C-alpha positions as YAML, in Angstrom:
chain: A
units: angstrom
residues:
- id: 1
  name: MET
  ca: [117.75, 137.06, 129.60]
- id: 2
  name: LEU
  ca: [114.80, 134.95, 131.07]
- id: 3
  name: THR
  ca: [115.49, 134.88, 134.27]
- id: 4
  name: SER
  ca: [116.09, 138.83, 134.41]
- id: 5
  name: ARG
  ca: [112.41, 139.09, 132.74]
- id: 6
  name: ALA
  ca: [110.71, 136.54, 135.23]
- id: 7
  name: LYS
  ca: [112.15, 138.76, 138.36]
- id: 8
  name: LEU
  ca: [109.88, 141.22, 137.25]
- id: 9
  name: ILE
  ca: [106.60, 139.64, 136.87]
- id: 10
  name: ARG
  ca: [103.64, 140.69, 139.42]
- id: 11
  name: LEU
  ca: [101.31, 139.40, 137.10]
- id: 12
  name: MET
  ca: [100.78, 136.18, 135.20]
- id: 13
  name: ALA
  ca: [97.69, 135.83, 132.84]
- id: 14
  name: PHE
  ca: [96.49, 132.98, 131.07]
- id: 15
  name: ASP
  ca: [94.48, 131.75, 128.18]
- id: 16
  name: VAL
  ca: [92.43, 128.79, 129.08]
- id: 17
  name: ASP
  ca: [91.65, 126.33, 125.94]
- id: 18
  name: GLY
  ca: [95.26, 125.21, 124.90]
- id: 19
  name: VAL
  ca: [97.09, 126.50, 128.21]
- id: 20
  name: MET
  ca: [95.15, 125.30, 131.06]
- id: 21
  name: THR
  ca: [93.45, 122.65, 129.08]
- id: 22
  name: ASP
  ca: [94.50, 120.27, 126.27]
- id: 23
  name: GLY
  ca: [92.78, 122.56, 123.84]
- id: 24
  name: GLY
  ca: [89.82, 120.25, 122.95]
- id: 25
  name: LEU
  ca: [86.25, 121.50, 123.54]
- id: 26
  name: TYR
  ca: [83.91, 118.85, 124.63]
- id: 27
  name: PHE
  ca: [80.29, 118.91, 124.29]
- id: 28
  name: SER
  ca: [77.34, 116.61, 125.53]
- id: 29
  name: ASP
  ca: [74.35, 115.77, 123.47]
- id: 30
  name: SER
  ca: [72.73, 118.26, 125.29]
- id: 31
  name: GLY
  ca: [75.22, 121.20, 124.67]
- id: 32
  name: GLU
  ca: [76.92, 121.17, 127.82]
- id: 33
  name: GLU
  ca: [80.76, 122.06, 127.87]
- id: 34
  name: PHE
  ca: [83.31, 120.21, 129.73]
- id: 35
  name: LYS
  ca: [86.72, 121.01, 130.09]
- id: 36
  name: ARG
  ca: [89.53, 118.89, 131.80]
- id: 37
  name: PHE
  ca: [91.96, 120.90, 133.88]
- id: 38
  name: ASN
  ca: [95.51, 119.67, 135.20]
- id: 39
  name: SER
  ca: [95.29, 119.68, 138.94]
- id: 40
  name: GLN
  ca: [99.18, 120.12, 139.36]
- id: 41
  name: ASP
  ca: [98.72, 123.06, 137.28]
- id: 42
  name: GLY
  ca: [96.07, 124.10, 139.93]
- id: 43
  name: HIS
  ca: [98.45, 123.81, 142.51]
- id: 44
  name: GLY
  ca: [101.22, 126.04, 140.39]
- id: 45
  name: LEU
  ca: [98.90, 128.68, 140.24]
- id: 46
  name: LYS
  ca: [98.16, 128.95, 144.01]
- id: 47
  name: MET
  ca: [102.15, 128.71, 144.57]
- id: 48
  name: LEU
  ca: [102.54, 131.57, 142.45]
- id: 49
  name: ARG
  ca: [99.87, 133.49, 144.00]
- id: 50
  name: ALA
  ca: [100.93, 132.97, 147.58]
- id: 51
  name: SER
  ca: [104.37, 133.78, 146.44]
- id: 52
  name: GLY
  ca: [102.92, 137.40, 145.65]
- id: 53
  name: VAL
  ca: [102.24, 137.18, 141.70]
- id: 54
  name: GLU
  ca: [98.66, 138.38, 140.94]
- id: 55
  name: ILE
  ca: [97.14, 135.46, 138.48]
- id: 56
  name: ALA
  ca: [94.36, 136.58, 135.90]
- id: 57
  name: LEU
  ca: [92.59, 134.28, 133.25]
- id: 58
  name: ILE
  ca: [91.92, 136.13, 129.64]
- id: 59
  name: THR
  ca: [89.83, 133.87, 127.40]
- id: 60
  name: GLY
  ca: [87.98, 134.05, 124.15]
- id: 61
  name: ARG
  ca: [85.28, 131.68, 125.39]
- id: 62
  name: THR
  ca: [83.10, 132.12, 128.17]
- id: 63
  name: SER
  ca: [82.45, 128.62, 130.25]
- id: 64
  name: ASN
  ca: [80.48, 128.06, 133.55]
- id: 65
  name: CYS
  ca: [83.42, 125.56, 134.09]
- id: 66
  name: VAL
  ca: [86.11, 128.05, 133.77]
- id: 67
  name: THR
  ca: [84.46, 130.61, 136.07]
- id: 68
  name: ALA
  ca: [84.09, 127.33, 138.64]
- id: 69
  name: ARG
  ca: [87.94, 126.43, 138.24]
- id: 70
  name: ALA
  ca: [88.99, 130.11, 139.04]
- id: 71
  name: GLY
  ca: [86.61, 130.32, 142.10]
- id: 72
  name: ASN
  ca: [88.15, 126.88, 143.17]
- id: 73
  name: LEU
  ca: [91.61, 128.41, 142.81]
- id: 74
  name: GLY
  ca: [90.88, 131.64, 144.24]
- id: 75
  name: ILE
  ca: [91.45, 133.46, 140.84]
- id: 76
  name: GLU
  ca: [89.75, 136.97, 141.10]
- id: 77
  name: HIS
  ca: [90.74, 138.15, 137.75]
- id: 78
  name: VAL
  ca: [88.77, 136.33, 135.18]
- id: 79
  name: TYR
  ca: [88.22, 137.96, 131.67]
- id: 80
  name: GLN
  ca: [86.15, 135.67, 129.59]
- id: 81
  name: GLY
  ca: [84.34, 136.10, 126.00]
- id: 82
  name: VAL
  ca: [87.02, 138.87, 125.54]
- id: 83
  name: GLU
  ca: [87.52, 139.27, 121.78]
- id: 84
  name: ASN
  ca: [90.40, 141.86, 122.11]
- id: 85
  name: LYS
  ca: [92.67, 140.61, 124.90]
- id: 86
  name: LEU
  ca: [95.14, 143.26, 124.77]
- id: 87
  name: GLU
  ca: [92.38, 145.65, 125.67]
- id: 88
  name: ALA
  ca: [91.67, 143.11, 128.84]
- id: 89
  name: MET
  ca: [95.31, 143.08, 130.08]
- id: 90
  name: VAL
  ca: [95.85, 147.15, 129.73]
- id: 91
  name: ASP
  ca: [92.77, 147.06, 131.49]
- id: 92
  name: LEU
  ca: [94.19, 144.90, 134.16]
- id: 93
  name: LEU
  ca: [97.64, 146.27, 134.39]
- id: 94
  name: ASN
  ca: [95.58, 149.87, 134.89]
- id: 95
  name: LYS
  ca: [93.58, 148.60, 137.54]
- id: 96
  name: LEU
  ca: [96.38, 146.94, 139.60]
- id: 97
  name: GLU
  ca: [98.61, 150.24, 138.57]
- id: 98
  name: LEU
  ca: [101.46, 147.63, 137.32]
- id: 99
  name: PRO
  ca: [103.96, 148.48, 133.93]
- id: 100
  name: ARG
  ca: [103.67, 146.22, 131.22]
- id: 101
  name: ASP
  ca: [106.84, 144.83, 131.80]
- id: 102
  name: SER
  ca: [105.70, 143.42, 135.13]
- id: 103
  name: ALA
  ca: [103.22, 141.27, 133.88]
- id: 104
  name: ALA
  ca: [103.53, 137.91, 131.54]
- id: 105
  name: TYR
  ca: [101.12, 135.90, 129.63]
- id: 106
  name: MET
  ca: [100.44, 132.51, 128.41]
- id: 107
  name: GLY
  ca: [98.76, 131.57, 125.24]
- id: 108
  name: ASP
  ca: [98.69, 129.19, 122.68]
- id: 109
  name: ASP
  ca: [97.57, 131.04, 119.08]
- id: 110
  name: VAL
  ca: [97.75, 133.64, 117.16]
- id: 111
  name: VAL
  ca: [94.64, 135.18, 118.83]
- id: 112
  name: ASP
  ca: [97.09, 135.61, 121.72]
- id: 113
  name: LEU
  ca: [99.90, 137.31, 119.83]
- id: 114
  name: THR
  ca: [98.83, 140.93, 120.35]
- id: 115
  name: VAL
  ca: [99.02, 140.46, 124.35]
- id: 116
  name: MET
  ca: [101.90, 138.43, 124.14]
- id: 117
  name: ARG
  ca: [103.91, 141.19, 122.67]
- id: 118
  name: HIS
  ca: [102.66, 144.03, 125.03]
- id: 119
  name: VAL
  ca: [103.91, 141.89, 128.04]
- id: 120
  name: GLY
  ca: [107.47, 141.76, 129.46]
- id: 121
  name: MET
  ca: [107.53, 137.95, 129.13]
- id: 122
  name: ALA
  ca: [105.46, 135.85, 126.70]
- id: 123
  name: VAL
  ca: [105.08, 131.99, 127.36]
- id: 124
  name: THR
  ca: [103.58, 129.43, 125.14]
- id: 125
  name: VAL
  ca: [103.25, 125.60, 124.47]
- id: 126
  name: PRO
  ca: [105.50, 123.42, 122.60]
- id: 127
  name: ASP
  ca: [102.51, 122.50, 120.09]
- id: 128
  name: ALA
  ca: [101.63, 126.55, 119.60]
- id: 129
  name: PRO
  ca: [101.68, 127.79, 115.76]
- id: 130
  name: LEU
  ca: [105.27, 128.65, 114.97]
- id: 131
  name: GLN
  ca: [104.42, 132.45, 114.49]
- id: 132
  name: VAL
  ca: [103.41, 131.91, 118.39]
- id: 133
  name: ARG
  ca: [106.46, 130.22, 119.18]
- id: 134
  name: GLU
  ca: [108.80, 132.27, 117.82]
- id: 135
  name: ARG
  ca: [107.39, 135.16, 119.71]
- id: 136
  name: SER
  ca: [107.90, 133.86, 122.86]
- id: 137
  name: HIS
  ca: [110.35, 134.15, 125.30]
- id: 138
  name: TYR
  ca: [109.69, 130.92, 127.15]
- id: 139
  name: ILE
  ca: [108.17, 127.61, 125.47]
- id: 140
  name: THR
  ca: [107.06, 125.25, 127.57]
- id: 141
  name: GLN
  ca: [108.07, 121.55, 127.57]
- id: 142
  name: ARG
  ca: [104.99, 120.17, 128.30]
- id: 143
  name: ASN
  ca: [101.68, 120.70, 126.41]
- id: 144
  name: GLY
  ca: [99.03, 122.56, 127.60]
- id: 145
  name: GLY
  ca: [96.44, 120.88, 130.52]
- id: 146
  name: TYR
  ca: [99.46, 118.46, 131.01]
- id: 147
  name: GLY
  ca: [101.55, 120.69, 133.46]
- id: 148
  name: ALA
  ca: [102.66, 123.56, 130.88]
- id: 149
  name: VAL
  ca: [101.07, 125.71, 133.41]
- id: 150
  name: ARG
  ca: [102.74, 124.32, 136.50]
- id: 151
  name: GLU
  ca: [106.02, 124.24, 134.54]
- id: 152
  name: ALA
  ca: [105.58, 128.00, 133.89]
- id: 153
  name: CYS
  ca: [104.70, 128.69, 137.67]
- id: 154
  name: GLU
  ca: [107.71, 126.91, 138.92]
- id: 155
  name: MET
  ca: [110.02, 129.17, 136.36]
- id: 156
  name: ILE
  ca: [108.63, 132.39, 137.79]
- id: 157
  name: MET
  ca: [108.95, 131.24, 141.14]
- id: 158
  name: ALA
  ca: [112.77, 129.83, 140.45]
- id: 159
  name: ALA
  ca: [113.60, 133.07, 139.00]
- id: 160
  name: GLN
  ca: [112.46, 135.31, 141.67]
- id: 161
  name: GLY
  ca: [113.88, 132.80, 144.40]
- id: 162
  name: THR
  ca: [110.15, 132.11, 145.98]
- id: 163
  name: LEU
  ca: [109.99, 128.38, 144.67]
- id: 164
  name: GLU
  ca: [112.02, 126.66, 147.69]
- id: 165
  name: LYS
  ca: [110.05, 128.33, 150.30]
- id: 166
  name: GLN
  ca: [106.73, 127.12, 148.70]
- id: 167
  name: LEU
  ca: [107.74, 123.72, 148.38]
- id: 168
  name: ALA
  ca: [109.30, 123.74, 151.97]
- id: 169
  name: ASN
  ca: [105.39, 123.64, 153.07]
- id: 170
  name: TYR
  ca: [105.79, 120.03, 151.59]
- id: 171
  name: LEU
  ca: [109.16, 118.92, 152.27]
- id: 172
  name: ARG
  ca: [109.19, 118.75, 156.08]
...
């Protein structure tokens, strides 16, 4: 069932805090925000994009470091400061002319449930609240900010038969 869902994915959207990061909010004394991103997650995103899947970020917070990270990874679809994540996902699906079955979303909290329930595949992390885990098609083994994104990317590529091709670039 999971493999059949993953085979259809043409758009993978991610929440940021708790998925791409460990969920902690770090502030300096001057109020500057810091986030810790995982480099292996970043490479997983690059491989997934290279395999033909569109990547998007949909997050409730607005942060310069998210803008910088998205730019570094070549992620074009970035929605920050979003109060209604479902509206953002519907907008993105319309823009890309994709059916909702071809979209996946990875979130970690109840604010993500509306969009997770609207897409073809919902993914979460093991420390998400029970209500989120119960409504997910896949729960990563790794926590947010510690390889969960890479794991989700590789799961999709494996289902679509593109993982070995992406890894072949490094195994010569």
